Biopython code that builds the backbone (N, CA, C, O; Angstrom):
import numpy as np
from Bio.PDB.StructureBuilder import StructureBuilder

atoms = [
    (1, "MET", "N", (0.843, -1.235, 0.009)),
    (1, "MET", "CA", (0.072, -0.121, 0.096)),
    (1, "MET", "C", (1.045, 1.170, -0.038)),
    (1, "MET", "O", (2.146, 1.208, 0.510)),
    (2, "LYS", "N", (0.574, 2.114, -0.746)),
    (2, "LYS", "CA", (1.372, 3.396, -1.037)),
    (2, "LYS", "C", (0.384, 4.642, -0.679)),
    (2, "LYS", "O", (-0.656, 4.897, -1.285)),
    (3, "LEU", "N", (0.879, 5.319, 0.353)),
    (3, "LEU", "CA", (0.245, 6.516, 0.726)),
    (3, "LEU", "C", (0.899, 7.832, 0.046)),
    (3, "LEU", "O", (2.101, 8.081, 0.132)),
    (4, "VAL", "N", (-0.074, 8.679, -0.668)),
    (4, "VAL", "CA", (0.531, 9.946, -1.215)),
    (4, "VAL", "C", (-0.400, 11.093, -0.727)),
    (4, "VAL", "O", (-1.630, 11.059, -0.772)),
    (5, "PHE", "N", (0.430, 12.204, -0.213)),
    (5, "PHE", "CA", (-0.241, 13.438, 0.263)),
    (5, "PHE", "C", (0.130, 14.525, -0.686)),
    (5, "PHE", "O", (1.260, 14.629, -1.163)),
    (6, "LYS", "N", (-0.870, 15.338, -0.946)),
    (6, "LYS", "CA", (-0.771, 16.481, -1.902)),
    (6, "LYS", "C", (-1.254, 17.778, -0.903)),
    (6, "LYS", "O", (-1.974, 17.720, 0.094)),
    (7, "ASN", "N", (-0.745, 18.709, -1.389)),
    (7, "ASN", "CA", (-1.091, 20.090, -0.793)),
    (7, "ASN", "C", (-0.962, 20.253, 0.623)),
    (7, "ASN", "O", (-1.827, 20.768, 1.333)),
    (8, "GLY", "N", (0.307, 19.735, 1.080)),
    (8, "GLY", "CA", (0.478, 19.893, 2.539)),
    (8, "GLY", "C", (-0.389, 19.159, 3.532)),
    (8, "GLY", "O", (-0.371, 19.620, 4.674)),
    (9, "LEU", "N", (-1.148, 18.098, 3.309)),
    (9, "LEU", "CA", (-2.116, 17.604, 3.985)),
    (9, "LEU", "C", (-1.492, 16.605, 4.953)),
    (9, "LEU", "O", (-2.227, 16.116, 5.811)),
    (10, "GLN", "N", (-0.150, 16.240, 4.898)),
    (10, "GLN", "CA", (0.565, 15.126, 5.486)),
    (10, "GLN", "C", (0.438, 15.354, 7.093)),
    (10, "GLN", "O", (0.837, 16.303, 7.769)),
    (11, "SER", "N", (-0.282, 14.116, 7.500)),
    (11, "SER", "CA", (-0.381, 14.045, 9.213)),
    (11, "SER", "C", (-0.159, 12.661, 9.693)),
    (11, "SER", "O", (-0.562, 11.757, 8.961)),
    (12, "GLU", "N", (0.300, 12.418, 10.582)),
    (12, "GLU", "CA", (0.548, 10.856, 11.228)),
    (12, "GLU", "C", (-0.912, 10.362, 11.486)),
    (12, "GLU", "O", (-1.236, 9.202, 11.230)),
    (13, "PHE", "N", (-1.760, 11.256, 11.987)),
    (13, "PHE", "CA", (-3.268, 10.753, 12.312)),
    (13, "PHE", "C", (-3.802, 10.313, 10.949)),
    (13, "PHE", "O", (-4.248, 9.169, 10.863)),
    (14, "ILE", "N", (-3.801, 11.013, 10.003)),
    (14, "ILE", "CA", (-4.399, 10.712, 8.704)),
    (14, "ILE", "C", (-3.749, 9.410, 8.212)),
    (14, "ILE", "O", (-4.395, 8.462, 7.766)),
    (15, "GLU", "N", (-2.463, 9.447, 8.327)),
    (15, "GLU", "CA", (-1.699, 8.099, 7.767)),
    (15, "GLU", "C", (-2.202, 6.894, 8.481)),
    (15, "GLU", "O", (-2.512, 5.863, 7.885)),
    (16, "ASN", "N", (-2.276, 7.047, 9.778)),
    (16, "ASN", "CA", (-2.738, 5.683, 10.615)),
    (16, "ASN", "C", (-4.065, 5.415, 10.399)),
    (16, "ASN", "O", (-4.421, 4.242, 10.514)),
    (17, "ALA", "N", (-4.969, 6.351, 10.077)),
    (17, "ALA", "CA", (-6.423, 6.201, 9.933)),
    (17, "ALA", "C", (-6.508, 5.510, 8.517)),
    (17, "ALA", "O", (-7.291, 4.573, 8.361)),
    (18, "MET", "N", (-5.823, 5.898, 7.627)),
    (18, "MET", "CA", (-5.899, 5.237, 6.318)),
    (18, "MET", "C", (-5.507, 3.631, 6.188)),
    (18, "MET", "O", (-6.117, 2.719, 5.631)),
    (19, "LYS", "N", (-4.155, 3.637, 6.975)),
    (19, "LYS", "CA", (-3.855, 2.266, 6.976)),
    (19, "LYS", "C", (-4.720, 1.337, 7.836)),
    (19, "LYS", "O", (-4.864, 0.148, 7.555)),
    (20, "GLU", "N", (-5.269, 1.908, 8.858)),
    (20, "GLU", "CA", (-6.311, 0.884, 9.613)),
    (20, "GLU", "C", (-7.490, 0.557, 8.807)),
    (20, "GLU", "O", (-8.005, -0.554, 8.931)),
    (21, "HIS", "N", (-7.990, 1.476, 7.942)),
    (21, "HIS", "CA", (-9.208, 1.147, 7.009)),
    (21, "HIS", "C", (-8.807, 0.166, 6.018)),
    (21, "HIS", "O", (-9.550, -0.745, 5.655)),
    (22, "PHE", "N", (-7.544, 0.366, 5.548)),
    (22, "PHE", "CA", (-7.221, -0.582, 4.390)),
    (22, "PHE", "C", (-6.853, -2.023, 4.955)),
    (22, "PHE", "O", (-7.076, -3.067, 4.342)),
    (23, "ASP", "N", (-6.320, -1.947, 6.079)),
    (23, "ASP", "CA", (-5.837, -3.297, 6.891)),
    (23, "ASP", "C", (-7.198, -3.908, 7.161)),
    (23, "ASP", "O", (-7.369, -5.107, 6.944)),
    (24, "HIS", "N", (-8.123, -3.182, 7.601)),
    (24, "HIS", "CA", (-9.466, -3.921, 7.790)),
    (24, "HIS", "C", (-9.949, -4.494, 6.590)),
    (24, "HIS", "O", (-10.479, -5.600, 6.697)),
    (25, "LEU", "N", (-9.875, -3.964, 5.446)),
    (25, "LEU", "CA", (-10.485, -4.469, 4.330)),
    (25, "LEU", "C", (-9.693, -5.576, 3.765)),
    (25, "LEU", "O", (-10.186, -6.465, 3.070)),
    (26, "LYS", "N", (-8.499, -5.496, 4.074)),
    (26, "LYS", "CA", (-7.496, -6.741, 3.675)),
    (26, "LYS", "C", (-7.910, -7.963, 4.503)),
    (26, "LYS", "O", (-7.827, -9.100, 4.039)),
    (27, "GLN", "N", (-8.346, -7.712, 5.706)),
    (27, "GLN", "CA", (-8.717, -8.788, 6.460)),
    (27, "GLN", "C", (-10.205, -9.467, 6.049)),
    (27, "GLN", "O", (-10.558, -10.643, 6.140)),
    (28, "LYS", "N", (-10.833, -8.472, 5.637)),
    (28, "LYS", "CA", (-12.270, -8.850, 5.274)),
    (28, "LYS", "C", (-12.294, -9.692, 3.913)),
    (28, "LYS", "O", (-13.025, -10.661, 3.709)),
    (29, "TYR", "N", (-11.435, -9.192, 3.085)),
    (29, "TYR", "CA", (-11.399, -9.583, 1.627)),
    (29, "TYR", "C", (-9.980, -10.047, 1.353)),
    (29, "TYR", "O", (-9.154, -9.217, 0.974)),
    (30, "PRO", "N", (-9.622, -11.401, 1.531)),
    (30, "PRO", "CA", (-8.295, -11.879, 1.310)),
    (30, "PRO", "C", (-7.862, -11.777, -0.112)),
    (30, "PRO", "O", (-6.713, -12.026, -0.477)),
    (31, "GLU", "N", (-8.838, -11.398, -0.906)),
    (31, "GLU", "CA", (-8.388, -11.222, -2.363)),
    (31, "GLU", "C", (-7.531, -9.881, -2.625)),
    (31, "GLU", "O", (-6.942, -9.619, -3.674)),
    (32, "LEU", "N", (-7.580, -9.086, -1.467)),
    (32, "LEU", "CA", (-6.603, -7.760, -1.610)),
    (32, "LEU", "C", (-5.096, -8.276, -1.222)),
    (32, "LEU", "O", (-4.135, -7.532, -1.414)),
    (33, "LYS", "N", (-4.958, -9.421, -0.737)),
    (33, "LYS", "CA", (-3.484, -9.701, -0.299)),
    (33, "LYS", "C", (-2.480, -9.497, -1.466)),
    (33, "LYS", "O", (-1.364, -9.051, -1.198)),
    (34, "ASP", "N", (-2.833, -9.813, -2.811)),
    (34, "ASP", "CA", (-1.956, -9.771, -3.854)),
    (34, "ASP", "C", (-1.982, -8.414, -4.467)),
    (34, "ASP", "O", (-1.127, -8.076, -5.285)),
    (35, "ALA", "N", (-3.032, -7.564, -4.054)),
    (35, "ALA", "CA", (-3.261, -6.313, -4.870)),
    (35, "ALA", "C", (-2.254, -5.183, -4.408)),
    (35, "ALA", "O", (-1.674, -5.216, -3.323)),
    (36, "GLN", "N", (-2.110, -4.195, -5.334)),
    (36, "GLN", "CA", (-1.289, -3.033, -5.021)),
    (36, "GLN", "C", (-2.223, -2.080, -4.829)),
    (36, "GLN", "O", (-3.163, -2.122, -5.623)),
    (37, "ALA", "N", (-2.246, -1.135, -3.916)),
    (37, "ALA", "CA", (-3.027, 0.028, -3.722)),
    (37, "ALA", "C", (-2.230, 1.153, -3.577)),
    (37, "ALA", "O", (-1.104, 1.184, -3.080)),
    (38, "THR", "N", (-2.973, 2.226, -4.110)),
    (38, "THR", "CA", (-2.336, 3.724, -3.997)),
    (38, "THR", "C", (-3.505, 4.499, -3.285)),
    (38, "THR", "O", (-4.617, 4.430, -3.807)),
    (39, "ILE", "N", (-3.342, 5.222, -2.147)),
    (39, "ILE", "CA", (-4.234, 6.052, -1.678)),
    (39, "ILE", "C", (-3.805, 7.389, -1.536)),
    (39, "ILE", "O", (-2.834, 7.570, -0.802)),
    (40, "THR", "N", (-4.361, 8.431, -2.123)),
    (40, "THR", "CA", (-3.935, 9.829, -2.300)),
    (40, "THR", "C", (-4.966, 10.480, -1.504)),
    (40, "THR", "O", (-6.170, 10.238, -1.582)),
    (41, "ALA", "N", (-4.327, 11.447, -0.621)),
    (41, "ALA", "CA", (-5.158, 12.440, 0.260)),
    (41, "ALA", "C", (-4.836, 13.855, -0.332)),
    (41, "ALA", "O", (-3.668, 14.128, -0.610)),
    (42, "SER", "N", (-5.748, 14.676, -0.513)),
    (42, "SER", "CA", (-5.452, 16.192, -0.927)),
    (42, "SER", "C", (-6.547, 17.008, -0.483)),
    (42, "SER", "O", (-7.716, 16.678, -0.278)),
    (43, "MET", "N", (-5.972, 18.157, -0.365)),
    (43, "MET", "CA", (-6.855, 19.272, 0.101)),
    (43, "MET", "C", (-6.881, 20.393, -0.953)),
    (43, "MET", "O", (-5.820, 20.818, -1.411)),
    (44, "ASP", "N", (-8.144, 20.909, -1.371)),
    (44, "ASP", "CA", (-8.265, 21.578, -2.448)),
    (44, "ASP", "C", (-8.831, 22.918, -1.788)),
    (44, "ASP", "O", (-9.725, 22.888, -0.942)),
    (45, "ASN", "N", (-8.303, 23.963, -2.192)),
    (45, "ASN", "CA", (-9.115, 25.301, -1.990)),
    (45, "ASN", "C", (-8.670, 26.323, -3.167)),
    (45, "ASN", "O", (-7.710, 26.134, -3.914)),
    (46, "SER", "N", (-9.459, 27.336, -3.193)),
    (46, "SER", "CA", (-9.368, 28.284, -4.188)),
    (46, "SER", "C", (-8.116, 29.433, -3.709)),
    (46, "SER", "O", (-8.169, 29.917, -2.578)),
    (47, "PRO", "N", (-7.243, 29.731, -4.460)),
    (47, "PRO", "CA", (-6.273, 30.670, -4.199)),
    (47, "PRO", "C", (-7.002, 32.103, -4.437)),
    (47, "PRO", "O", (-6.502, 33.112, -3.939)),
    (48, "VAL", "N", (-8.029, 32.163, -5.102)),
    (48, "VAL", "CA", (-8.524, 33.560, -5.508)),
    (48, "VAL", "C", (-9.613, 33.864, -4.709)),
    (48, "VAL", "O", (-9.682, 35.046, -4.370)),
    (49, "GLN", "N", (-10.701, 32.932, -4.216)),
    (49, "GLN", "CA", (-11.673, 33.393, -3.432)),
    (49, "GLN", "C", (-11.617, 32.469, -2.058)),
    (49, "GLN", "O", (-11.306, 31.277, -2.053)),
    (50, "ALA", "N", (-11.944, 33.173, -1.008)),
    (50, "ALA", "CA", (-11.993, 32.652, 0.285)),
    (50, "ALA", "C", (-13.251, 31.652, 0.424)),
    (50, "ALA", "O", (-14.326, 31.929, -0.110)),
    (51, "GLY", "N", (-13.081, 30.633, 1.072)),
    (51, "GLY", "CA", (-14.203, 29.748, 1.289)),
    (51, "GLY", "C", (-13.785, 28.388, 2.030)),
    (51, "GLY", "O", (-12.629, 28.153, 2.379)),
    (52, "ALA", "N", (-14.679, 27.674, 2.191)),
    (52, "ALA", "CA", (-14.347, 26.317, 2.783)),
    (52, "ALA", "C", (-13.422, 25.418, 1.946)),
    (52, "ALA", "O", (-13.445, 25.417, 0.716)),
    (53, "ASP", "N", (-12.681, 24.723, 2.625)),
    (53, "ASP", "CA", (-11.737, 23.751, 1.857)),
    (53, "ASP", "C", (-12.435, 22.408, 1.583)),
    (53, "ASP", "O", (-13.399, 21.984, 2.222)),
    (54, "SER", "N", (-11.858, 21.823, 0.605)),
    (54, "SER", "CA", (-12.421, 20.524, 0.001)),
    (54, "SER", "C", (-11.466, 19.460, 0.294)),
    (54, "SER", "O", (-10.310, 19.655, -0.080)),
    (55, "TYR", "N", (-11.704, 18.516, 0.814)),
    (55, "TYR", "CA", (-10.769, 17.357, 1.113)),
    (55, "TYR", "C", (-11.151, 16.197, 0.108)),
    (55, "TYR", "O", (-12.353, 15.971, -0.040)),
    (56, "ARG", "N", (-10.296, 15.495, -0.545)),
    (56, "ARG", "CA", (-10.603, 14.641, -1.574)),
    (56, "ARG", "C", (-9.524, 13.295, -1.051)),
    (56, "ARG", "O", (-8.399, 13.426, -0.568)),
    (57, "VAL", "N", (-10.159, 12.190, -1.281)),
    (57, "VAL", "CA", (-9.354, 10.879, -1.030)),
    (57, "VAL", "C", (-9.491, 10.079, -2.377)),
    (57, "VAL", "O", (-10.634, 9.859, -2.776)),
    (58, "ASP", "N", (-8.585, 9.695, -2.998)),
    (58, "ASP", "CA", (-8.377, 8.806, -4.309)),
    (58, "ASP", "C", (-7.892, 7.368, -3.746)),
    (58, "ASP", "O", (-6.966, 7.293, -2.939)),
    (59, "VAL", "N", (-8.531, 6.317, -4.193)),
    (59, "VAL", "CA", (-8.071, 5.034, -4.047)),
    (59, "VAL", "C", (-7.899, 4.468, -5.201)),
    (59, "VAL", "O", (-8.700, 4.753, -6.091)),
    (60, "ARG", "N", (-6.937, 3.632, -5.445)),
    (60, "ARG", "CA", (-6.692, 2.881, -6.916)),
    (60, "ARG", "C", (-5.990, 1.484, -6.298)),
    (60, "ARG", "O", (-4.907, 1.386, -5.721)),
    (61, "VAL", "N", (-6.948, 0.460, -6.604)),
    (61, "VAL", "CA", (-6.655, -0.829, -6.527)),
    (61, "VAL", "C", (-6.224, -1.617, -7.575)),
    (61, "VAL", "O", (-7.083, -2.018, -8.360)),
    (62, "ASN", "N", (-5.010, -1.935, -7.757)),
    (62, "ASN", "CA", (-4.591, -2.746, -8.983)),
    (62, "ASN", "C", (-4.456, -4.190, -8.715)),
    (62, "ASN", "O", (-3.883, -4.544, -7.684)),
    (63, "GLY", "N", (-4.962, -5.120, -9.602)),
    (63, "GLY", "CA", (-4.840, -6.558, -9.647)),
    (63, "GLY", "C", (-5.616, -7.176, -8.704)),
    (63, "GLY", "O", (-6.796, -6.871, -8.533)),
    (64, "GLY", "N", (-4.969, -8.134, -7.996)),
    (64, "GLY", "CA", (-5.560, -9.000, -7.109)),
    (64, "GLY", "C", (-5.902, -10.089, -7.908)),
    (64, "GLY", "O", (-5.658, -10.068, -9.114)),
    (65, "ARG", "N", (-6.563, -11.254, -7.245)),
    (65, "ARG", "CA", (-6.839, -12.414, -7.872)),
    (65, "ARG", "C", (-8.360, -12.541, -8.581)),
    (65, "ARG", "O", (-8.570, -13.414, -9.423)),
    (66, "LYS", "N", (-9.387, -11.606, -8.170)),
    (66, "LYS", "CA", (-10.612, -11.915, -8.427)),
    (66, "LYS", "C", (-11.028, -10.468, -9.108)),
    (66, "LYS", "O", (-12.213, -10.412, -9.438)),
    (67, "PHE", "N", (-10.346, -9.453, -9.333)),
    (67, "PHE", "CA", (-10.857, -8.286, -9.827)),
    (67, "PHE", "C", (-9.929, -7.494, -10.551)),
    (67, "PHE", "O", (-8.716, -7.587, -10.360)),
    (68, "ARG", "N", (-10.457, -6.694, -11.402)),
    (68, "ARG", "CA", (-9.625, -5.683, -12.149)),
    (68, "ARG", "C", (-9.334, -4.411, -11.310)),
    (68, "ARG", "O", (-9.705, -4.275, -10.144)),
    (69, "THR", "N", (-8.630, -3.493, -12.023)),
    (69, "THR", "CA", (-8.410, -2.163, -11.378)),
    (69, "THR", "C", (-9.731, -1.475, -10.828)),
    (69, "THR", "O", (-10.796, -1.546, -11.440)),
    (70, "ILE", "N", (-9.585, -0.844, -9.698)),
    (70, "ILE", "CA", (-10.650, -0.215, -9.175)),
    (70, "ILE", "C", (-10.251, 1.211, -8.587)),
    (70, "ILE", "O", (-9.443, 1.353, -7.669)),
    (71, "TRP", "N", (-10.981, 2.345, -9.289)),
    (71, "TRP", "CA", (-10.449, 3.494, -9.100)),
    (71, "TRP", "C", (-11.594, 4.491, -8.494)),
    (71, "TRP", "O", (-12.543, 4.875, -9.178)),
    (72, "LEU", "N", (-11.419, 4.819, -7.295)),
    (72, "LEU", "CA", (-12.382, 5.539, -6.640)),
    (72, "LEU", "C", (-11.889, 7.053, -6.055)),
    (72, "LEU", "O", (-10.738, 7.245, -5.662)),
    (73, "HIS", "N", (-12.945, 8.102, -6.059)),
    (73, "HIS", "CA", (-12.483, 9.076, -5.520)),
    (73, "HIS", "C", (-13.773, 9.710, -4.734)),
    (73, "HIS", "O", (-14.868, 9.565, -5.278)),
    (74, "LYS", "N", (-13.710, 10.355, -3.575)),
    (74, "LYS", "CA", (-14.628, 11.114, -2.950)),
    (74, "LYS", "C", (-14.183, 12.251, -2.298)),
    (74, "LYS", "O", (-13.087, 12.236, -1.736)),
    (75, "THR", "N", (-14.986, 13.371, -2.297)),
    (75, "THR", "CA", (-14.913, 14.642, -1.835)),
    (75, "THR", "C", (-15.814, 15.030, -0.829)),
    (75, "THR", "O", (-17.012, 14.753, -0.899)),
    (76, "ALA", "N", (-15.213, 15.778, 0.288)),
    (76, "ALA", "CA", (-16.245, 16.150, 1.478)),
    (76, "ALA", "C", (-15.649, 17.322, 2.052)),
    (76, "ALA", "O", (-14.514, 17.641, 1.699)),
    (77, "LYS", "N", (-16.310, 18.030, 2.934)),
    (77, "LYS", "CA", (-15.781, 19.243, 3.821)),
    (77, "LYS", "C", (-14.732, 18.911, 4.743)),
    (77, "LYS", "O", (-13.938, 19.754, 5.160)),
    (78, "ASN", "N", (-14.707, 17.495, 5.125)),
    (78, "ASN", "CA", (-13.960, 16.932, 6.128)),
    (78, "ASN", "C", (-13.289, 15.829, 5.723)),
    (78, "ASN", "O", (-13.857, 14.956, 5.067)),
    (79, "PHE", "N", (-11.906, 15.748, 6.098)),
    (79, "PHE", "CA", (-11.131, 14.808, 5.547)),
    (79, "PHE", "C", (-11.677, 13.230, 5.854)),
    (79, "PHE", "O", (-11.913, 12.353, 5.023)),
    (80, "TYR", "N", (-11.800, 13.165, 7.385)),
    (80, "TYR", "CA", (-12.360, 11.805, 7.513)),
    (80, "TYR", "C", (-13.701, 11.377, 7.153)),
    (80, "TYR", "O", (-14.043, 10.194, 7.119)),
    (81, "GLU", "N", (-14.497, 12.419, 6.870)),
    (81, "GLU", "CA", (-15.841, 11.950, 6.104)),
    (81, "GLU", "C", (-15.566, 11.644, 4.596)),
    (81, "GLU", "O", (-16.343, 10.859, 4.053)),
    (82, "ALA", "N", (-14.536, 12.183, 3.852)),
    (82, "ALA", "CA", (-14.261, 11.663, 2.669)),
    (82, "ALA", "C", (-13.462, 10.372, 2.750)),
    (82, "ALA", "O", (-13.524, 9.615, 1.781)),
    (83, "MET", "N", (-12.821, 10.083, 3.656)),
    (83, "MET", "CA", (-12.085, 8.946, 3.798)),
    (83, "MET", "C", (-13.341, 7.831, 4.304)),
    (83, "MET", "O", (-13.299, 6.729, 3.757)),
    (84, "ASN", "N", (-14.131, 8.003, 5.029)),
    (84, "ASN", "CA", (-15.103, 7.021, 5.240)),
    (84, "ASN", "C", (-15.945, 6.613, 4.152)),
    (84, "ASN", "O", (-16.385, 5.468, 4.048)),
    (85, "LYS", "N", (-16.185, 7.602, 3.290)),
    (85, "LYS", "CA", (-17.129, 7.525, 2.055)),
    (85, "LYS", "C", (-16.398, 6.654, 1.185)),
    (85, "LYS", "O", (-16.968, 5.663, 0.727)),
    (86, "VAL", "N", (-14.926, 6.961, 0.835)),
    (86, "VAL", "CA", (-14.520, 6.196, -0.221)),
    (86, "VAL", "C", (-14.312, 4.649, 0.223)),
    (86, "VAL", "O", (-14.465, 3.747, -0.601)),
    (87, "PHE", "N", (-13.987, 4.415, 1.452)),
    (87, "PHE", "CA", (-13.777, 3.215, 2.055)),
    (87, "PHE", "C", (-14.936, 2.393, 2.136)),
    (87, "PHE", "O", (-14.815, 1.174, 2.007)),
    (88, "HIS", "N", (-16.044, 2.917, 2.334)),
    (88, "HIS", "CA", (-17.426, 2.477, 2.256)),
    (88, "HIS", "C", (-17.913, 1.961, 0.914)),
    (88, "HIS", "O", (-18.463, 0.865, 0.802)),
    (89, "VAL", "N", (-17.706, 2.737, -0.039)),
    (89, "VAL", "CA", (-17.930, 2.399, -1.434)),
    (89, "VAL", "C", (-17.037, 1.360, -1.976)),
    (89, "VAL", "O", (-17.466, 0.500, -2.745)),
    (90, "LEU", "N", (-15.604, 1.424, -1.535)),
    (90, "LEU", "CA", (-14.866, 0.279, -1.938)),
    (90, "LEU", "C", (-15.178, -1.061, -1.244)),
    (90, "LEU", "O", (-15.059, -2.112, -1.873)),
    (91, "SER", "N", (-15.555, -1.043, -0.028)),
    (91, "SER", "CA", (-16.165, -2.265, 0.527)),
    (91, "SER", "C", (-17.328, -2.905, -0.277)),
    (91, "SER", "O", (-17.457, -4.081, -0.618)),
    (92, "GLN", "N", (-18.108, -1.890, -0.486)),
    (92, "GLN", "CA", (-19.363, -2.408, -1.312)),
    (92, "GLN", "C", (-18.987, -2.957, -2.779)),
    (92, "GLN", "O", (-19.679, -3.882, -3.203)),
    (93, "LYS", "N", (-17.987, -2.480, -3.556)),
    (93, "LYS", "CA", (-17.599, -2.823, -4.828)),
    (93, "LYS", "C", (-16.895, -4.219, -4.476)),
    (93, "LYS", "O", (-17.181, -5.191, -5.175)),
    (94, "LEU", "N", (-16.081, -4.342, -3.527)),
    (94, "LEU", "CA", (-15.400, -5.568, -3.362)),
    (94, "LEU", "C", (-16.364, -6.643, -2.977)),
    (94, "LEU", "O", (-16.103, -7.785, -3.354)),
    (95, "ALA", "N", (-17.395, -6.437, -2.307)),
    (95, "ALA", "CA", (-18.442, -7.317, -1.721)),
    (95, "ALA", "C", (-19.243, -7.782, -3.055)),
    (95, "ALA", "O", (-19.597, -8.951, -3.209)),
    (96, "ARG", "N", (-19.471, -6.861, -3.907)),
    (96, "ARG", "CA", (-20.107, -7.314, -5.184)),
    (96, "ARG", "C", (-19.378, -8.188, -6.014)),
    (96, "ARG", "O", (-19.859, -9.181, -6.559)),
    (97, "LYS", "N", (-17.987, -7.733, -6.120)),
    (97, "LYS", "CA", (-17.098, -8.703, -7.031)),
    (97, "LYS", "C", (-16.837, -9.939, -6.361)),
    (97, "LYS", "O", (-16.820, -10.951, -7.061)),
    (98, "THR", "N", (-16.632, -10.040, -5.149)),
    (98, "THR", "CA", (-16.206, -11.397, -4.566)),
    (98, "THR", "C", (-17.414, -12.261, -4.338)),
    (98, "THR", "O", (-17.234, -13.423, -3.975)),
    (99, "GLU", "N", (-18.493, -11.849, -4.499)),
    (99, "GLU", "CA", (-19.860, -12.639, -4.628)),
    (99, "GLU", "C", (-20.251, -13.315, -5.796)),
    (99, "GLU", "O", (-21.343, -13.878, -5.877)),
    (100, "LYS", "N", (-19.415, -13.294, -6.719)),
    (100, "LYS", "CA", (-19.752, -13.856, -7.837)),
    (100, "LYS", "C", (-20.481, -15.262, -7.901)),
    (100, "LYS", "O", (-21.527, -15.458, -8.520)),
    (101, "ARG", "N", (-19.874, -16.089, -7.269)),
    (101, "ARG", "CA", (-20.142, -17.546, -7.099)),
    (101, "ARG", "C", (-21.602, -17.365, -6.693)),
    (101, "ARG", "O", (-22.456, -17.803, -7.464)),
    (102, "ARG", "N", (-21.989, -16.749, -5.531)),
    (102, "ARG", "CA", (-23.411, -16.658, -5.091)),
    (102, "ARG", "C", (-24.285, -16.153, -6.257)),
    (102, "ARG", "O", (-25.376, -16.627, -6.574)),
    (103, "VAL", "N", (-23.804, -15.375, -6.705)),
    (103, "VAL", "CA", (-24.715, -14.780, -7.990)),
    (103, "VAL", "C", (-25.079, -15.866, -9.072)),
    (103, "VAL", "O", (-26.233, -16.096, -9.431)),
    (104, "THR", "N", (-24.093, -16.427, -9.490)),
    (104, "THR", "CA", (-24.138, -17.437, -10.428)),
    (104, "THR", "C", (-24.988, -18.592, -10.023)),
    (104, "THR", "O", (-25.820, -19.096, -10.777)),
    (105, "LEU", "N", (-24.762, -18.978, -8.855)),
    (105, "LEU", "CA", (-25.692, -19.926, -8.455)),
    (105, "LEU", "C", (-27.082, -19.610, -8.338)),
    (105, "LEU", "O", (-27.909, -20.513, -8.468)),
    (106, "ARG", "N", (-27.440, -18.419, -8.105)),
    (106, "ARG", "CA", (-28.836, -17.792, -7.864)),
    (106, "ARG", "C", (-29.350, -17.707, -9.284)),
    (106, "ARG", "O", (-30.503, -18.061, -9.530)),
    (107, "GLN", "N", (-28.447, -17.198, -10.345)),
    (107, "GLN", "CA", (-28.981, -17.245, -11.749)),
    (107, "GLN", "C", (-29.387, -18.731, -12.303)),
    (107, "GLN", "O", (-30.360, -18.948, -13.025)),
    (108, "ARG", "N", (-28.610, -19.553, -11.907)),
    (108, "ARG", "CA", (-28.847, -21.014, -12.378)),
    (108, "ARG", "C", (-30.240, -21.562, -11.844)),
    (108, "ARG", "O", (-31.021, -22.270, -12.480)),
    (109, "ARG", "N", (-30.374, -21.141, -10.682)),
    (109, "ARG", "CA", (-31.664, -21.689, -9.902)),
    (109, "ARG", "C", (-32.862, -20.983, -10.590)),
    (109, "ARG", "O", (-33.887, -21.641, -10.775)),
    (110, "ARG", "N", (-32.798, -19.671, -10.984)),
    (110, "ARG", "CA", (-33.784, -18.906, -11.577)),
    (110, "ARG", "C", (-34.139, -19.659, -12.968)),
    (110, "ARG", "O", (-35.261, -20.059, -13.277)),
    (111, "ARG", "N", (-33.019, -19.765, -13.705)),
    (111, "ARG", "CA", (-33.195, -20.458, -15.011)),
    (111, "ARG", "C", (-33.863, -21.952, -14.818)),
    (111, "ARG", "O", (-34.790, -22.307, -15.547)),
    (112, "PHE", "N", (-33.421, -22.654, -13.966)),
    (112, "PHE", "CA", (-34.024, -24.074, -13.942)),
    (112, "PHE", "C", (-35.606, -23.786, -13.484)),
    (112, "PHE", "O", (-36.449, -24.506, -14.019)),
    (113, "LYS", "N", (-36.050, -22.808, -12.556)),
    (113, "LYS", "CA", (-37.198, -22.716, -12.107)),
    (113, "LYS", "C", (-38.061, -22.341, -13.550)),
    (113, "LYS", "O", (-39.108, -22.927, -13.826)),
    (114, "HIS", "N", (-37.532, -21.397, -14.328)),
    (114, "HIS", "CA", (-38.129, -20.806, -15.592)),
    (114, "HIS", "C", (-38.403, -21.920, -16.538)),
    (114, "HIS", "O", (-39.516, -22.054, -17.047)),
    (115, "GLU", "N", (-37.410, -22.722, -16.783)),
    (115, "GLU", "CA", (-37.548, -23.926, -17.531)),
    (115, "GLU", "C", (-38.706, -24.829, -17.046)),
    (115, "GLU", "O", (-39.582, -25.242, -17.806)),
    (116, "ALA", "N", (-38.644, -25.110, -15.692)),
    (116, "ALA", "CA", (-39.538, -25.951, -15.370)),
    (116, "ALA", "C", (-40.929, -25.536, -15.556)),
    (116, "ALA", "O", (-41.796, -26.393, -15.726)),
    (117, "ILE", "N", (-41.223, -24.218, -15.535)),
    (117, "ILE", "CA", (-42.547, -23.474, -15.593)),
    (117, "ILE", "C", (-42.800, -23.621, -17.202)),
    (117, "ILE", "O", (-43.947, -23.829, -17.597)),
    (118, "LEU", "N", (-41.925, -23.531, -17.947)),
    (118, "LEU", "CA", (-42.181, -23.580, -19.498)),
    (118, "LEU", "C", (-42.562, -25.065, -19.919)),
    (118, "LEU", "O", (-43.357, -25.262, -20.838)),
    (119, "GLU", "N", (-42.002, -26.039, -19.256)),
    (119, "GLU", "CA", (-42.034, -27.441, -19.504)),
    (119, "GLU", "C", (-43.376, -27.878, -19.080)),
    (119, "GLU", "O", (-43.842, -28.829, -19.708)),
    (120, "SER", "N", (-44.079, -27.372, -18.145)),
    (120, "SER", "CA", (-45.276, -27.873, -17.553)),
    (120, "SER", "C", (-46.342, -27.223, -18.255)),
    (120, "SER", "O", (-47.512, -27.462, -17.957)),
]
sb = StructureBuilder()
sb.init_structure("model")
sb.init_model(0)
sb.init_chain("A")
sb.init_seg("    ")
for serial, (resi, resn, name, xyz) in enumerate(atoms, 1):
    if name == "N":
        sb.init_residue(resn, " ", resi, " ")
    sb.init_atom(name, np.array(xyz, "f"), 0.0, 1.0, " ", f" {name:<3s}", serial, name[0])
structure = sb.get_structure()
């Protein structure tokens, strides 16, 4: 896992929080063991106009055994909110991709039911 900080956002707390979130996902989905991940944290603000800052978290997961490259980014007014959003969506995507076996079995059952109805 590679962490990248942009626009002076580097912090030990942020680094630890991102590592904890990603380690939790690795434990939950063993398919991530071989994958390479890059997590980028950045803070965007306008140099021309005063206003609230915008925090962005990008996650790119390459490879793994069961899925292709996943690229996500989320933006929020608070860094931790953006981080929670992106890891929540990543968890949902991984769940959908790893449940392929369950989905194919369900499709087979539906097909057999449909064929049985047509035969009778």
